NUGU-59189 format. One record per residue (C-alpha): z, y, x. Coordinates in pm, 1 decimal, decimal comma. Layout:
residues N
+----------+----------+----------+
!        w !        v !        u !
+----------+----------+----------+
!        Z !        Y !        X !
...
+----------+----------+----------+
***
This chain:
residues 360
+----------+----------+----------+
!        w !        v !        u !
+----------+----------+----------+
! -14159,6 ! -17459,8 !  15768,0 !
! -13827,9 ! -17547,6 !  15926,5 !
! -13844,0 ! -17229,1 !  16134,0 !
! -13907,2 ! -17020,1 !  15825,9 !
! -13609,1 ! -17177,3 !  15649,1 !
! -13388,7 ! -17105,4 !  15949,5 !
! -13504,8 ! -16740,4 !  15945,6 !
! -13434,6 ! -16714,1 !  15572,3 !
! -13090,5 ! -16867,4 !  15618,8 !
! -13015,1 ! -16629,0 !  15904,0 !
! -13117,5 ! -16327,1 !  15695,7 !
! -12901,8 ! -16439,2 !  15405,1 !
! -12606,7 ! -16468,3 !  15642,4 !
! -12677,6 ! -16120,8 !  15780,3 !
! -12690,1 ! -15978,3 !  15428,7 !
! -12351,4 ! -16129,8 !  15352,8 !
! -12208,2 ! -15985,3 !  15674,0 !
! -12328,5 ! -15638,9 !  15569,2 !
! -12119,1 ! -15656,6 !  15255,4 !
! -12391,2 ! -15756,7 !  15009,3 !
! -12230,1 ! -15787,9 !  14666,6 !
! -12513,7 ! -15949,3 !  14470,1 !
! -12659,2 ! -16297,2 !  14481,8 !
! -13034,7 ! -16345,3 !  14504,7 !
! -13039,6 ! -16435,8 !  14134,8 !
! -12866,1 ! -16107,9 !  14046,3 !
! -13107,2 ! -15911,3 !  14264,1 !
! -13406,0 ! -16067,1 !  14088,4 !
! -13257,6 ! -15966,0 !  13754,4 !
! -13218,2 ! -15609,3 !  13882,8 !
! -13582,2 ! -15608,8 !  13996,0 !
! -13691,1 ! -15723,7 !  13650,3 !
! -13478,7 ! -15449,1 !  13493,7 !
! -13644,4 ! -15189,2 !  13718,3 !
! -13987,5 ! -15324,9 !  13622,0 !
! -13891,2 ! -15296,1 !  13254,5 !
! -13779,1 ! -14936,1 !  13320,5 !
! -14117,5 ! -14860,5 !  13473,8 !
! -14298,0 ! -15001,9 !  13168,1 !
! -14072,6 ! -14802,0 !  12936,4 !
! -14123,6 ! -14473,1 !  13119,3 !
! -14499,9 ! -14536,3 !  13134,1 !
! -14514,0 ! -14593,0 !  12759,5 !
! -14316,5 ! -14276,1 !  12693,0 !
! -14521,1 ! -14065,6 !  12936,7 !
! -14852,8 ! -14156,3 !  12772,0 !
! -14717,3 ! -14054,2 !  12432,2 !
! -14536,4 ! -13732,4 !  12530,3 !
! -14729,4 ! -13407,9 !  12569,0 !
! -14813,5 ! -13073,6 !  12412,6 !
! -15061,1 ! -13242,9 !  12178,0 !
! -14871,6 ! -13482,8 !  11955,2 !
! -15022,8 ! -13829,4 !  11928,9 !
! -14850,6 ! -14124,2 !  11763,1 !
! -14763,9 ! -14437,8 !  11956,7 !
! -14996,5 ! -14641,2 !  11733,6 !
! -15292,1 ! -14411,3 !  11807,5 !
! -15218,3 ! -14413,6 !  12181,1 !
! -15222,1 ! -14791,1 !  12209,3 !
! -15516,6 ! -14827,1 !  11973,4 !
! -15717,8 ! -14601,6 !  12206,3 !
! -15606,4 ! -14787,8 !  12519,9 !
! -15681,3 ! -15129,0 !  12368,4 !
! -16020,8 ! -15012,3 !  12243,9 !
! -16118,2 ! -14933,2 !  12602,9 !
! -15957,6 ! -15234,7 !  12767,4 !
! -16102,1 ! -15483,4 !  12517,7 !
! -16434,3 ! -15296,1 !  12478,3 !
! -16387,6 ! -15267,6 !  12106,0 !
! -16590,2 ! -15037,3 !  11882,7 !
! -16549,6 ! -14663,9 !  11934,0 !
! -16257,5 ! -14491,2 !  11766,7 !
! -16332,6 ! -14281,0 !  11463,2 !
! -16496,9 ! -13943,9 !  11517,3 !
! -16184,1 ! -13761,4 !  11405,4 !
! -15997,8 ! -13929,2 !  11694,0 !
! -16240,4 ! -13826,4 !  11969,8 !
! -16006,9 ! -13550,4 !  12091,2 !
! -15714,9 ! -13793,4 !  12100,0 !
! -15928,6 ! -14039,1 !  12293,1 !
! -16009,2 ! -13778,1 !  12559,4 !
! -15644,5 ! -13672,5 !  12588,7 !
! -15509,3 ! -14026,7 !  12616,9 !
! -15779,5 ! -14206,6 !  12816,2 !
! -15923,4 ! -13928,4 !  13033,7 !
! -15616,9 ! -13707,2 !  13089,0 !
! -15281,0 ! -13874,6 !  13035,8 !
! -15339,7 ! -14236,4 !  13138,3 !
! -15495,4 ! -14170,0 !  13482,4 !
! -15223,2 ! -13913,2 !  13547,1 !
! -14950,6 ! -14163,9 !  13458,1 !
! -15102,9 ! -14433,3 !  13679,6 !
! -15150,6 ! -14192,0 !  13970,1 !
! -14791,2 ! -14065,1 !  13945,2 !
! -14663,0 ! -14424,5 !  13952,8 !
! -14883,1 ! -14511,6 !  14250,6 !
! -14775,8 ! -14205,8 !  14450,5 !
! -14410,7 ! -14276,3 !  14366,9 !
! -14451,8 ! -14634,1 !  14490,9 !
! -14621,1 ! -14514,4 !  14810,5 !
! -14358,9 ! -14254,6 !  14901,8 !
! -14062,3 ! -14478,2 !  14816,9 !
! -14188,8 ! -14788,8 !  14997,1 !
! -14288,0 ! -14578,4 !  15299,1 !
! -13943,4 ! -14418,8 !  15299,2 !
! -13776,7 ! -14761,1 !  15297,7 !
! -13995,0 ! -14872,4 !  15589,8 !
! -13921,3 ! -14559,2 !  15794,6 !
! -13547,7 ! -14578,1 !  15725,6 !
! -13542,7 ! -14942,0 !  15833,5 !
! -13746,3 ! -14879,2 !  16150,2 !
! -13539,1 ! -14579,5 !  16256,0 !
! -13207,6 ! -14725,5 !  16134,2 !
! -13129,6 ! -14397,2 !  15959,7 !
! -13089,4 ! -14356,3 !  15581,1 !
! -13165,5 ! -13982,3 !  15604,8 !
! -13521,6 ! -14039,0 !  15730,6 !
! -13808,8 ! -13970,7 !  15490,7 !
! -14184,9 ! -14041,2 !  15507,7 !
! -14256,6 ! -13686,7 !  15628,6 !
! -14033,7 ! -13715,8 !  15937,7 !
! -14326,7 ! -13762,7 !  16178,4 !
! -14519,4 ! -13457,2 !  16060,1 !
! -14739,1 ! -13614,3 !  15792,2 !
! -14669,1 ! -13342,8 !  15536,9 !
! -14733,2 ! -13054,0 !  15776,5 !
! -15045,8 ! -13218,5 !  15914,9 !
! -15179,2 ! -13287,7 !  15565,8 !
! -15094,3 ! -12931,5 !  15459,7 !
! -15292,2 ! -12797,2 !  15754,7 !
! -15584,4 ! -13023,5 !  15669,5 !
! -15578,7 ! -12917,6 !  15305,3 !
! -15556,4 ! -12549,9 !  15400,8 !
! -15850,8 ! -12590,9 !  15639,6 !
! -16049,2 ! -12761,7 !  15363,8 !
! -15970,7 ! -12477,9 !  15122,2 !
! -16027,4 ! -12180,9 !  15354,0 !
! -16329,1 ! -12326,0 !  15537,3 !
! -16463,6 ! -12539,1 !  15253,3 !
! -16821,7 ! -12507,8 !  15376,6 !
! -16735,3 ! -12715,2 !  15685,8 !
! -16533,5 ! -12992,1 !  15518,7 !
! -16642,7 ! -13274,2 !  15291,6 !
! -16338,7 ! -13238,3 !  15063,9 !
! -15981,5 ! -13110,4 !  15068,4 !
! -15847,4 ! -13459,7 !  15002,7 !
! -16028,8 ! -13617,6 !  15298,3 !
! -15927,1 ! -13333,0 !  15529,1 !
! -15561,3 ! -13363,1 !  15426,6 !
! -15565,7 ! -13740,0 !  15477,9 !
! -15722,5 ! -13717,6 !  15824,1 !
! -15492,0 ! -13446,7 !  15956,5 !
! -15182,5 ! -13614,3 !  15808,7 !
! -15270,3 ! -13937,2 !  15987,3 !
! -15358,2 ! -13743,6 !  16304,2 !
! -15012,9 ! -13581,0 !  16311,4 !
! -14839,8 ! -13920,3 !  16318,5 !
! -15082,0 ! -14058,2 !  16577,7 !
! -15013,3 ! -13758,6 !  16803,1 !
! -14636,8 ! -13792,3 !  16756,7 !
! -14651,2 ! -14160,9 !  16846,6 !
! -14872,3 ! -14092,3 !  17149,1 !
! -14644,2 ! -13815,2 !  17276,9 !
! -14329,6 ! -14025,9 !  17234,0 !
! -14465,0 ! -14341,6 !  17395,8 !
! -14354,9 ! -14374,4 !  17758,8 !
! -14381,1 ! -14684,6 !  17979,2 !
! -14498,1 ! -14899,0 !  17686,1 !
! -14187,0 ! -14805,5 !  17486,5 !
! -14135,9 ! -14560,0 !  17201,7 !
! -13772,9 ! -14441,7 !  17180,5 !
! -13675,3 ! -14358,2 !  16824,1 !
! -13514,6 ! -14023,5 !  16908,9 !
! -13818,1 ! -13914,5 !  17112,6 !
! -14053,1 ! -14016,2 !  16831,2 !
! -13856,7 ! -13817,6 !  16572,9 !
! -13842,9 ! -13512,5 !  16801,4 !
! -14218,2 ! -13536,1 !  16859,6 !
! -14271,4 ! -13547,2 !  16483,0 !
! -14050,0 ! -13242,2 !  16431,2 !
! -14232,0 ! -13046,7 !  16703,2 !
! -14577,2 ! -13130,2 !  16565,2 !
! -14459,7 ! -13054,8 !  16212,8 !
! -14349,8 ! -12711,1 !  16327,4 !
! -14683,7 ! -12646,3 !  16498,5 !
! -14885,7 ! -12751,7 !  16195,2 !
! -14661,2 ! -12542,1 !  15967,0 !
! -14727,2 ! -12238,0 !  16185,9 !
! -15099,9 ! -12309,3 !  16166,2 !
! -15076,7 ! -12325,7 !  15785,5 !
! -14905,5 ! -11985,3 !  15787,7 !
! -15193,4 ! -11844,1 !  15993,2 !
! -15446,4 ! -11981,5 !  15743,6 !
! -15248,2 ! -11828,2 !  15456,6 !
! -15253,3 ! -11494,9 !  15636,4 !
! -15630,3 ! -11488,3 !  15686,7 !
! -15730,7 ! -11639,6 !  15349,2 !
! -15839,7 ! -11443,6 !  15043,9 !
! -15637,6 ! -11430,2 !  14721,4 !
! -15815,6 ! -11721,8 !  14557,7 !
! -15776,7 ! -11952,0 !  14859,4 !
! -15414,5 ! -11844,8 !  14909,3 !
! -15330,5 ! -11930,4 !  14550,4 !
! -15495,1 ! -12271,9 !  14586,4 !
! -15304,3 ! -12344,3 !  14908,6 !
! -14971,0 ! -12251,4 !  14750,5 !
! -15029,3 ! -12474,9 !  14448,5 !
! -15135,0 ! -12764,7 !  14670,8 !
! -14819,5 ! -12727,1 !  14880,9 !
! -14600,3 ! -12744,7 !  14569,5 !
! -14750,1 ! -13080,4 !  14470,2 !
! -14878,4 ! -13195,9 !  14135,6 !
! -15116,2 ! -13416,8 !  13941,6 !
! -15309,4 ! -13136,4 !  13772,8 !
! -15654,3 ! -13285,3 !  13828,0 !
! -15574,0 ! -13657,0 !  13819,6 !
! -15877,7 ! -13867,0 !  13731,8 !
! -15986,5 ! -14229,8 !  13721,9 !
! -16168,3 ! -14168,8 !  14051,3 !
! -15837,0 ! -14079,2 !  14217,0 !
! -15671,4 ! -14387,2 !  14068,3 !
! -15953,0 ! -14613,1 !  14192,5 !
! -15935,9 ! -14458,6 !  14540,2 !
! -15558,2 ! -14447,3 !  14591,4 !
! -15427,4 ! -14756,8 !  14410,9 !
! -15596,1 ! -15031,6 !  14621,4 !
! -15488,0 ! -14870,5 !  14949,9 !
! -15129,5 ! -14820,6 !  14833,2 !
! -15095,3 ! -15167,6 !  14680,3 !
! -15235,6 ! -15349,4 !  14984,5 !
! -15016,4 ! -15147,0 !  15221,7 !
! -14713,0 ! -15203,6 !  15000,8 !
! -14767,8 ! -15579,7 !  14992,4 !
! -14808,3 ! -15584,6 !  15370,8 !
! -14481,7 ! -15393,7 !  15421,5 !
! -14302,5 ! -15614,3 !  15168,7 !
! -14422,4 ! -15927,0 !  15350,7 !
! -14259,9 ! -15786,5 !  15666,5 !
! -13928,3 ! -15722,3 !  15491,8 !
! -13744,3 ! -15989,0 !  15688,2 !
! -13881,5 ! -15844,8 !  16014,0 !
! -13753,2 ! -15506,0 !  15902,3 !
! -13409,8 ! -15660,9 !  15850,0 !
! -13409,9 ! -15771,8 !  16212,5 !
! -13538,1 ! -15434,5 !  16337,9 !
! -13253,6 ! -15267,0 !  16150,5 !
! -13010,7 ! -15450,8 !  16378,6 !
! -13144,0 ! -15273,4 !  16688,3 !
! -13410,9 ! -15340,3 !  16950,6 !
! -13194,2 ! -15556,8 !  17176,4 !
! -13084,1 ! -15780,4 !  16889,7 !
! -13445,9 ! -15805,8 !  16768,8 !
! -13564,7 ! -15920,3 !  17111,0 !
! -13282,6 ! -16172,2 !  17120,4 !
! -13411,5 ! -16318,5 !  16793,0 !
! -13767,1 ! -16341,0 !  16925,3 !
! -13908,4 ! -16033,5 !  16749,8 !
! -14111,4 ! -15775,4 !  16943,3 !
! -13967,6 ! -15443,9 !  16814,8 !
! -14247,4 ! -15223,8 !  16955,1 !
! -14518,4 ! -15434,1 !  16790,8 !
! -14361,8 ! -15444,3 !  16445,4 !
! -14250,3 ! -15081,8 !  16452,5 !
! -14609,6 ! -14980,5 !  16521,8 !
! -14739,3 ! -15199,2 !  16237,4 !
! -14480,0 ! -15072,9 !  15988,7 !
! -14524,0 ! -14707,4 !  16088,6 !
! -14903,6 ! -14742,2 !  16059,7 !
! -14881,0 ! -14897,6 !  15711,3 !
! -14623,4 ! -14643,0 !  15591,5 !
! -14832,2 ! -14358,3 !  15733,8 !
! -15144,6 ! -14485,8 !  15558,1 !
! -14965,2 ! -14492,9 !  15223,2 !
! -14801,2 ! -14155,0 !  15270,1 !
! -15117,9 ! -13983,3 !  15392,1 !
! -15331,0 ! -14096,2 !  15101,1 !
! -15052,4 ! -14009,9 !  14854,6 !
! -15004,0 ! -13660,8 !  14999,5 !
! -15378,1 ! -13596,0 !  15021,0 !
! -15406,0 ! -13670,3 !  14648,2 !
! -15091,5 ! -13511,3 !  14505,4 !
! -14980,8 ! -13255,9 !  14764,3 !
! -14633,2 ! -13241,9 !  14914,8 !
! -14373,6 ! -13401,3 !  14686,1 !
! -14033,0 ! -13395,3 !  14847,7 !
! -13722,2 ! -13613,7 !  14819,3 !
! -13878,5 ! -13920,5 !  14657,0 !
! -13911,5 ! -14107,6 !  14986,1 !
! -13555,4 ! -14015,8 !  15082,8 !
! -13369,1 ! -14067,3 !  14756,1 !
! -13517,5 ! -14387,6 !  14616,2 !
! -13468,0 ! -14618,0 !  14919,3 !
! -13115,2 ! -14489,0 !  14965,0 !
! -13031,4 ! -14535,2 !  14596,3 !
! -13162,2 ! -14893,2 !  14592,5 !
! -12980,2 ! -14974,1 !  14915,8 !
! -12655,5 ! -14857,1 !  14755,1 !
! -12719,8 ! -15096,5 !  14465,7 !
! -12877,1 ! -15400,3 !  14632,4 !
! -12745,3 ! -15385,8 !  14987,0 !
! -12942,5 ! -15370,8 !  15314,7 !
! -13183,6 ! -15662,4 !  15261,9 !
! -13532,1 ! -15509,0 !  15279,9 !
! -13686,6 ! -15807,5 !  15104,1 !
! -13532,7 ! -15657,3 !  14790,3 !
! -13492,9 ! -15292,0 !  14891,2 !
! -13869,3 ! -15241,1 !  14935,2 !
! -13983,5 ! -15362,6 !  14588,6 !
! -13682,3 ! -15204,3 !  14419,0 !
! -13753,3 ! -14870,5 !  14590,1 !
! -14117,3 ! -14890,2 !  14479,8 !
! -14030,5 ! -14961,6 !  14116,3 !
! -13758,3 ! -14697,2 !  14102,5 !
! -13978,2 ! -14444,0 !  14283,2 !
! -14265,3 ! -14499,3 !  14042,0 !
! -14035,2 ! -14446,7 !  13743,3 !
! -13863,2 ! -14143,7 !  13897,0 !
! -14181,7 ! -13958,3 !  13989,9 !
! -14333,7 ! -14037,1 !  13650,0 !
! -14026,8 ! -13893,6 !  13476,5 !
! -14045,4 ! -13581,4 !  13694,5 !
! -14417,2 ! -13538,5 !  13621,4 !
! -14360,6 ! -13580,6 !  13247,7 !
! -14090,0 ! -13313,8 !  13263,9 !
! -14322,9 ! -13088,6 !  13464,2 !
! -14590,2 ! -13089,5 !  13194,0 !
! -14364,8 ! -13089,3 !  12884,6 !
! -14065,4 ! -12863,0 !  12960,9 !
! -14261,8 ! -12537,9 !  12929,0 !
! -14591,5 ! -12423,6 !  12781,7 !
! -14734,6 ! -12384,6 !  13133,5 !
! -14714,6 ! -12675,0 !  13376,0 !
! -14450,5 ! -12672,2 !  13650,5 !
! -14551,7 ! -12817,8 !  13989,5 !
! -14384,7 ! -13157,1 !  14013,3 !
! -14268,5 ! -13083,0 !  14368,3 !
! -14035,8 ! -12818,1 !  14224,4 !
! -13880,7 ! -13070,2 !  13984,1 !
! -13821,5 ! -13332,3 !  14253,8 !
! -13665,5 ! -13071,4 !  14483,8 !
! -13436,0 ! -12936,6 !  14212,7 !
! -13313,4 ! -13289,4 !  14139,1 !
! -13312,5 ! -13410,1 !  14499,2 !
! -13100,7 ! -13139,4 !  14660,8 !
! -12793,9 ! -13199,4 !  14436,3 !
! -12829,6 ! -13573,8 !  14500,4 !
! -12810,1 ! -13524,9 !  14877,0 !
! -12513,1 ! -13289,8 !  14838,3 !
! -12341,3 ! -13557,9 !  14630,0 !
! -12407,9 ! -13819,3 !  14898,8 !
! -12276,0 ! -13596,6 !  15175,2 !
! -11962,2 ! -13514,3 !  14977,6 !
! -11886,0 ! -13871,3 !  14871,6 !
! -12031,1 ! -14087,2 !  15148,0 !
! -12108,7 ! -13841,9 !  15425,3 !
! -11908,3 ! -14018,0 !  15694,9 !
! -12065,6 ! -14358,4 !  15621,5 !
! -12416,5 ! -14210,2 !  15615,8 !
! -12382,4 ! -14021,6 !  15942,1 !
! -12239,3 ! -14326,4 !  16113,3 !
+----------+----------+----------+
***
């Protein structure tokens, strides 16, 4: 217990040295505000849509299912299908994927000590895209597109880590370069599959690559949510270790932390979250880059607060983008397009206003 208190005291001192402007009490208030924002956006997303349903009807339908009350009136059966079978699982899945990408982005940025790193840096997106394309083009040989995307996304990171590991060490620069190389190879392989596929398969590949929650279901929610939540809690519990890793490998060893061991654990957990998120929703860019960086600008470098804040903000952000994707026009826009359109100006703003500090 005394050792834990010393570690906590040390981390608080480190946060102060990094220019942290908020007390722990203030940070907790900010976390509660972000949680309230997530609840607010969730409530709005369930109500908004092409088919107008009142707030009272929406929550009456949800409560009737949660509390196992009597069936809604026959005239409301269409509303029940829209709310319970279509909108609610989509809202929950968008939140879960946003949490996964944002928390994974925070973990990767802390491990690599680089705020411009995102969850796809080690080739997860390209590997998952190749797996999905293989599942679509050669569907007779694969159990499902989702499983194929998950396996190949995880395989890409495993290969990158194996290539970069030399003499029981994994240099950060070598690991990133290995991820870039493998990402390029898998992207080329996806292009080959596009070239040889028929029109129907090509269209399906393109839509998968743009990302979206078109076919979200309760089965997807039940499959993805436990994995993401358990991985998120594990990463959050290692937040103070991530603080030490952010100081550099030599400093971490001096404080009694094995950097190779904890980097491997954190990368494995972040990869698991990202792979299952990408396999379900396709490639959704910028979320894992923007949200951790935005929360770090607000709360400072302490990952004990950056990780949950990134998750809450990422869930809200992706849910807002998905709601825009299905309500802005009569035909649904892939959510990956929305996140890219909003993300690119954000990065330009950062480079113009804080470029020197970021690159340093």
